[in-house]
Backbone bond lengths (Angstrom), bond angles and torsions (degrees), N, CA, C in turn:
res aa  C-N    CA-C-N  psi(-1)  N-CA   C-N-CA  omega(-1)  CA-C   N-CA-C  phi
1 M - - - 1.525 - - 1.472 112.12 -
2 H 1.256 116.88 139.05 1.479 121.36 -174.26 1.506 108.33 -63.49
3 P 1.431 116.51 138.72 1.434 120.17 -177.13 1.583 113.68 -65.99
4 A 1.370 114.80 -19.41 1.512 115.44 179.17 1.480 107.51 -72.11
5 L 1.382 123.92 -25.36 1.369 122.51 -177.70 1.544 112.17 -75.57
6 F 1.335 116.52 -28.05 1.450 120.66 169.16 1.500 111.89 -66.14
7 K 1.261 116.57 -40.95 1.537 122.76 174.50 1.523 109.88 -60.05
8 L 1.338 115.90 -43.48 1.459 118.37 -178.20 1.437 112.06 -68.50
9 T 1.307 121.38 -37.74 1.431 126.16 173.86 1.608 108.63 -56.74
10 Y 1.258 114.09 -50.82 1.450 118.80 -177.69 1.576 106.52 -61.38
11 L 1.319 119.09 -45.81 1.460 119.74 -174.97 1.531 109.60 -66.03
12 L 1.285 117.92 -36.34 1.510 123.71 173.32 1.417 110.16 -51.97
13 F 1.379 112.90 -57.18 1.495 119.31 -177.51 1.549 111.60 -62.72
14 K 1.230 120.82 -35.15 1.464 124.76 179.20 1.518 106.58 -70.55
15 G 1.257 120.47 -40.10 1.478 120.40 176.34 1.509 113.57 -66.66
16 W 1.348 116.92 -37.50 1.471 121.02 176.62 1.590 108.45 -62.37
17 V 1.313 115.39 -47.94 1.513 117.95 177.06 1.499 110.18 -57.05
18 R 1.378 118.14 -44.62 1.444 116.97 -175.22 1.451 110.69 -69.69
19 R 1.340 121.93 -29.59 1.513 124.22 175.97 1.522 109.49 -68.42
20 Q 1.353 118.69 -36.84 1.411 122.27 -178.54 1.488 113.14 -69.98
21 F 1.271 117.59 -35.12 1.478 121.07 -169.87 1.507 109.22 -113.10
22 S 1.325 121.10 13.87 1.491 123.65 176.11 1.557 110.04 -76.09
23 G 1.324 115.46 157.41 1.408 119.29 -179.12 1.529 111.55 -61.46
24 G 1.337 112.04 153.46 1.459 118.12 -177.58 1.535 109.12 -160.42
25 S 1.278 117.40 -157.66 1.369 119.20 177.04 1.574 110.91 -77.24
26 I 1.328 108.33 168.91 1.529 115.01 -178.22 1.554 107.49 -71.11
27 K 1.315 119.10 -32.56 1.401 123.91 179.06 1.547 110.23 -62.29
28 R 1.349 114.11 -43.90 1.416 118.83 -178.93 1.545 109.68 -65.72
29 T 1.259 119.62 -40.12 1.437 126.29 -177.66 1.599 110.22 -66.63
30 V 1.274 113.68 -48.39 1.502 119.31 176.41 1.544 109.84 -61.25
31 A 1.319 118.96 -43.37 1.440 121.47 -179.08 1.551 108.55 -65.99
32 G 1.372 118.19 -39.78 1.467 119.12 177.12 1.505 113.43 -64.79
33 I 1.294 117.78 -39.20 1.491 121.72 176.62 1.488 111.99 -64.21
34 V 1.287 117.50 -45.11 1.495 121.45 177.88 1.542 110.22 -63.46
35 A 1.307 116.40 -43.39 1.479 117.31 175.96 1.485 115.10 -63.99
36 A 1.401 115.31 -35.55 1.446 115.00 178.90 1.546 113.18 -73.18
37 V 1.398 115.51 -31.23 1.404 115.37 175.94 1.527 111.58 -69.46
38 M 1.343 120.56 -41.79 1.438 122.75 175.95 1.496 113.58 -61.36
39 F 1.377 119.02 -39.97 1.339 122.91 176.70 1.590 113.50 -66.15
40 L 1.297 115.75 -35.29 1.468 119.47 177.24 1.462 111.46 -69.86
41 L 1.386 118.41 -38.53 1.467 119.02 175.26 1.450 112.63 -64.72
42 W 1.349 115.51 -45.95 1.477 115.07 174.84 1.527 116.81 -63.76
43 F 1.285 114.45 -39.15 1.476 114.30 -178.78 1.537 110.49 -75.88
44 G 1.345 120.49 -31.20 1.436 122.08 174.16 1.568 111.22 -62.95
45 N 1.399 115.97 -43.90 1.456 117.02 176.53 1.543 112.15 -59.26
46 F 1.282 112.48 -46.10 1.479 120.50 179.67 1.479 110.49 -57.87
47 A 1.386 118.51 -44.31 1.418 125.31 -175.77 1.505 109.29 -65.53
48 V 1.326 119.45 -43.50 1.360 123.99 -177.15 1.543 111.27 -66.42
49 W 1.335 114.02 -41.74 1.473 121.17 175.73 1.492 108.38 -60.53
50 T 1.328 120.61 -42.35 1.456 125.98 -178.12 1.527 110.19 -62.52
51 A 1.333 114.67 -41.92 1.461 118.34 -171.46 1.548 107.72 -77.78
52 F 1.273 119.08 -30.51 1.538 120.82 -172.68 1.530 114.29 -112.12
53 G 1.280 118.77 -9.07 1.437 126.82 -174.94 1.608 108.50 -74.29
54 T 1.321 113.66 154.44 1.509 117.31 175.30 1.458 108.48 -101.54
55 A 1.392 110.48 152.36 1.383 122.56 179.80 1.480 111.39 -81.53
56 M 1.323 117.86 158.73 1.490 122.69 179.27 1.537 107.32 -73.34
57 D 1.246 111.95 162.99 1.595 117.94 170.47 1.524 111.85 -59.86
58 P 1.320 122.83 131.35 1.379 121.91 -174.16 1.583 111.27 -59.39
59 R 1.314 118.13 -27.40 1.449 117.08 177.29 1.492 114.29 -68.80
60 D 1.339 115.08 -34.61 1.461 120.18 172.86 1.547 112.58 -67.98
61 T 1.296 114.46 -35.85 1.432 118.86 176.64 1.547 111.69 -65.35
62 L 1.342 115.14 -41.63 1.459 118.77 177.75 1.530 111.01 -67.91
63 M 1.195 122.48 -21.69 1.437 125.75 175.61 1.593 113.32 -81.04
64 L 1.319 113.32 -33.14 1.500 117.64 -178.91 1.430 110.29 -89.39
65 L 1.276 122.71 -41.19 1.502 127.36 -168.11 1.594 112.09 -55.12
66 P 1.362 118.23 -50.28 1.521 113.24 177.64 1.483 114.34 -57.33
67 A 1.379 118.57 -38.64 1.468 118.26 179.81 1.510 107.51 -64.46
68 I 1.277 123.85 -42.42 1.378 127.36 -177.86 1.501 110.37 -61.37
69 L 1.369 118.09 -50.38 1.454 119.55 179.36 1.547 109.13 -66.33
70 T 1.233 122.92 -32.78 1.475 122.90 178.02 1.491 109.53 -65.39
71 A 1.323 115.83 -40.51 1.514 119.06 178.89 1.457 109.19 -67.09
72 L 1.332 119.29 -39.44 1.463 123.33 177.54 1.557 111.81 -63.11
73 A 1.316 115.74 -29.03 1.449 118.60 -179.28 1.533 109.31 -86.06
74 L 1.287 119.17 -30.50 1.471 118.45 -177.70 1.573 116.60 -82.01
75 V 1.406 110.68 -25.30 1.481 113.87 -177.69 1.550 111.74 -61.45
76 P 1.352 121.26 -45.89 1.417 120.11 176.87 1.510 117.79 -64.13
77 I 1.349 110.57 -29.77 1.489 114.06 179.17 1.513 110.69 -77.28
78 L 1.304 117.52 -39.52 1.526 117.25 -175.70 1.586 109.45 -84.97
79 L 1.305 115.72 -35.86 1.435 117.68 -168.48 1.528 113.31 -117.11
80 G 1.332 114.84 11.27 1.509 120.56 -173.23 1.562 112.29 -65.63
81 N 1.230 116.92 147.83 1.467 125.88 175.35 1.545 109.13 -77.00
82 D 1.320 116.07 140.12 1.555 119.13 178.53 1.481 108.55 -72.38
83 D 1.347 122.23 -30.01 1.433 120.67 -177.68 1.521 113.93 -92.79
84 R 1.230 122.49 25.02 1.449 122.54 -173.99 1.514 108.43 -90.76
85 A 1.276 122.71 -18.35 1.498 125.86 -177.70 1.385 109.06 -65.50
86 L 1.315 118.98 92.73 1.435 126.78 170.55 1.560 115.27 44.77
87 A 1.322 116.33 52.43 1.383 122.34 178.11 1.496 113.63 -71.21
88 F 1.287 117.75 127.61 1.517 123.02 177.13 1.470 105.73 -102.24
89 T 1.378 114.74 144.13 1.458 122.58 175.28 1.495 107.24 -76.37
90 P 1.395 117.75 157.56 1.415 122.50 178.37 1.579 111.48 -56.57
91 A 1.291 116.75 -38.17 1.539 117.49 177.05 1.563 108.50 -64.08
92 E 1.252 117.46 -42.19 1.537 116.62 177.06 1.404 113.22 -62.01
93 I 1.298 117.61 -39.12 1.508 121.38 -179.99 1.531 110.29 -64.09
94 D 1.344 117.52 -42.94 1.503 121.76 -178.50 1.504 111.17 -70.24
95 F 1.375 117.23 -31.18 1.427 120.21 -172.20 1.600 110.39 -91.27
96 L 1.402 112.42 -42.87 1.494 114.55 -166.31 1.485 111.27 -90.78
97 F 1.339 121.55 -38.00 1.419 123.10 -171.05 1.553 111.71 -67.92
98 P 1.369 117.91 -36.14 1.452 112.71 173.19 1.499 117.39 -82.47
99 G 1.354 116.67 0.50 1.515 122.04 -177.56 1.520 108.78 -80.70
100 P 1.308 117.02 179.89 1.410 124.94 -173.84 1.452 114.02 -82.51
101 F 1.320 120.95 35.03 1.413 124.39 -171.96 1.657 106.05 -112.34
102 S 1.342 106.32 144.84 1.434 110.52 177.06 1.572 107.40 -85.22
103 R 1.380 116.21 163.28 1.380 117.67 176.77 1.468 117.38 -58.93
104 R 1.334 115.00 -35.34 1.491 120.65 176.76 1.527 108.07 -65.71
105 D 1.290 124.65 -38.13 1.414 125.28 177.65 1.502 110.22 -60.10
106 L 1.303 111.96 -40.74 1.597 114.77 -174.24 1.578 108.93 -70.54
107 V 1.383 115.38 -39.00 1.433 118.77 175.36 1.451 111.74 -62.73
108 L 1.385 118.36 -49.36 1.451 118.90 179.14 1.541 110.29 -59.41
109 S 1.304 118.44 -39.63 1.473 120.72 179.49 1.557 107.50 -58.62
110 K 1.283 118.95 -45.22 1.439 119.89 -175.76 1.446 111.93 -68.98
111 L 1.356 118.00 -38.96 1.489 122.78 176.82 1.514 108.56 -66.76
112 F 1.303 116.86 -36.74 1.571 119.96 176.49 1.452 111.04 -57.48
113 R 1.402 116.67 -47.93 1.426 121.55 -177.17 1.585 111.11 -67.92
114 I 1.381 120.78 -35.83 1.403 122.42 171.94 1.505 113.03 -60.38
115 T 1.310 115.42 -48.04 1.421 120.18 175.23 1.487 117.08 -60.48
116 L 1.252 114.69 -43.46 1.471 121.15 177.44 1.589 110.80 -59.35
117 G 1.330 114.72 -43.56 1.488 120.03 176.44 1.511 111.39 -63.86
118 A 1.320 119.50 -34.71 1.470 122.68 177.56 1.532 108.44 -71.87
119 L 1.304 120.66 -40.17 1.506 120.57 177.04 1.465 110.07 -64.48
120 L 1.341 121.97 -31.98 1.408 120.06 -179.04 1.534 108.19 -77.12
121 G 1.281 115.80 -37.24 1.520 119.49 176.55 1.505 112.65 -65.65
122 S 1.301 117.35 -23.84 1.483 121.79 -179.18 1.496 111.77 -66.08
123 I 1.302 115.36 -21.31 1.487 117.73 178.13 1.451 111.09 -63.75
124 F 1.378 119.24 -38.37 1.467 124.16 179.90 1.527 109.89 -81.40
125 F 1.282 119.39 -50.38 1.417 124.51 178.61 1.524 108.78 -65.27
126 G 1.254 125.31 -22.71 1.434 122.90 179.82 1.534 109.91 -69.56
127 M 1.391 112.31 -34.60 1.492 115.70 -178.89 1.594 107.83 -71.00
128 A 1.388 116.01 -35.83 1.443 117.98 175.29 1.534 113.64 -66.92
129 F 1.322 115.97 -31.66 1.510 119.33 -176.08 1.551 104.81 -83.93
130 R 1.255 123.94 -1.59 1.442 125.71 -174.26 1.526 110.40 -55.05
131 R 1.411 115.94 -38.15 1.461 118.52 -174.79 1.502 110.60 -68.74
132 F 1.308 118.68 -16.44 1.527 122.55 -178.48 1.486 110.39 -93.21
133 A 1.344 121.13 -13.16 1.448 123.93 -170.39 1.552 108.40 -114.30
134 A 1.328 114.11 146.85 1.457 117.04 177.92 1.473 113.32 -84.21
135 W 1.381 116.77 -15.37 1.474 124.53 179.91 1.450 109.29 -135.78
136 V 1.380 116.23 138.08 1.508 122.95 -175.03 1.588 112.38 -59.15
137 P 1.305 120.28 -45.75 1.440 119.32 177.32 1.523 113.07 -59.36
138 L 1.303 117.24 -34.70 1.461 121.09 -179.36 1.610 109.33 -67.34
139 S 1.330 113.30 -32.94 1.540 115.08 178.84 1.559 106.57 -69.09
140 F 1.243 121.61 -35.05 1.405 123.86 -179.61 1.545 112.26 -70.16
141 V 1.289 114.65 -42.09 1.418 120.28 175.36 1.589 112.68 -63.76
142 G 1.360 114.08 -38.39 1.440 118.34 179.81 1.387 113.63 -68.80
143 A 1.438 114.46 -37.08 1.518 117.66 174.48 1.454 113.27 -69.11
144 A 1.282 117.87 -36.54 1.556 118.54 178.87 1.517 106.98 -64.74
145 L 1.315 119.25 -48.09 1.479 119.13 -179.80 1.471 112.03 -58.77
146 A 1.420 117.04 -45.09 1.411 116.85 -176.98 1.523 112.27 -64.98
147 L 1.365 119.54 -40.18 1.373 119.96 176.70 1.521 118.13 -66.15
148 V 1.332 116.42 -33.07 1.421 124.49 179.02 1.617 107.75 -71.93
149 F 1.339 110.42 -35.46 1.458 116.63 178.08 1.562 110.44 -68.42
150 V 1.323 118.01 -40.18 1.465 118.07 -178.51 1.501 107.25 -74.69
151 N 1.267 128.45 -36.90 1.435 130.62 -179.04 1.518 105.97 -67.41
152 L 1.246 117.68 -52.37 1.589 115.38 -176.59 1.503 110.62 -71.61
153 L 1.315 119.22 -29.31 1.498 114.89 174.77 1.441 114.49 -71.17
154 T 1.314 118.18 -34.00 1.487 123.64 170.30 1.498 112.29 -57.39
155 T 1.387 113.48 -46.46 1.469 117.72 -179.65 1.650 108.07 -63.02
156 V 1.229 117.97 -48.31 1.409 121.71 179.06 1.506 115.36 -58.39
157 V 1.461 114.87 -46.24 1.386 117.21 176.18 1.584 111.78 -60.82
158 A 1.294 118.38 -40.16 1.514 118.34 -179.54 1.456 106.78 -70.57
159 L 1.297 121.46 -35.64 1.513 116.27 178.76 1.514 113.58 -69.03
160 V 1.295 116.12 -31.82 1.488 120.65 174.81 1.509 109.44 -68.70
161 R 1.320 118.61 -42.80 1.466 121.36 173.03 1.536 115.05 -56.46
162 D 1.331 114.78 -36.52 1.457 118.47 -179.37 1.501 108.41 -70.70
């Protein structure tokens, strides 16, 4: 993948952070602080439960896990959006397609961003999957693999539909 696409991903993230924390009205600031406190309370409770909770019996996990993975595979097929297949925004089209990037680089960049989002989301889902895993890091790995699976399967199903 072209190094400029890594830089572009970094700059997009940096711009998103700047927009979230730029100055605004007092109402927006107060709402942001209240939302952050509520999130920290929820996340702290979830983190404590993850650290000290007990896992399910492995036999129960083996009975539930295939059904969960099947549901994760069927949801994109049955309810998937038609526009999910590597949709580029108009700004990306104006900026990237005339640039010195091959089409393969652009697809890899989009898949990289999808995977990065799934890995960040696995922090939260890993805590929810804690009851199915005997070890906390394994729950995060399982959540990351499940989210990447769902995102890439949704992309493949949309490409096949197209």
